C-alpha angles and dihedrals in degrees: 000000000000110000126184141138122277119296096010097122106266093138092047090054093046095048091048090050092049092052091045090053089052094046096048098039111048093183096050128097125207126214107199116192112193108196092167105045138033120264088247092054091046091049091053088051090053090048091050091052093046094049099033087230122130117266088246090056091053091057099056140059109266119228093185105086093213093053091043091055092047090050094046091048090049092049091049091051093047092048089048091054090049096045092048088049091238090122117038114178121191129175136191092282085070105023124033105134133063090239092055091049092050091049092053092051093043090053093056108105105215108035091172086074098042131108118184125209121189116190111196101013092178090065091063112107110230102177142284101266096098102084092235093300111147090196094056092046090051091050088053090051090051090048089052093053091048090048092052091051094045098045101039100026091228132138114250120194119186145171130218138185119247110210117236117249116245119234089260094051092054092061123088110256133182113258113261117225114243114220 
């Protein structure tokens, strides 16, 4: 679990790790669940990393022949990973609940060659039985990740937002007794 505040670079780290896993393990497949960004946005991020071009450059037609070749080669490689089912990218239009995520993983044929990445774990819906308690919902998300690892014997890497402390929370306060 990689936790940090908003806009720190969690997604950048996770996408780089996913591509590194694919590059260094030719028999491994990656399921990448983006619960923060669209599949299109995540794909452009992958393409940017693979080509070393800016994300903005990956969105537009290149007039520079050298950049155009780099971009076309990167697209071909990314499409090859997707077509061979070595890189499966899903977003919240397809996966938004814990049950849907489990079903996707369960449906993957060879789990011995699977690595799962979940970007934005705290956006995953885990059920309504928590009485509105963020803490209890987060415990259920952690339990889900442990369950995936224990049942399928797969690595699961994930990111999560740490909420910023308010000005009041940052101050030292006397402990309140809990009754």
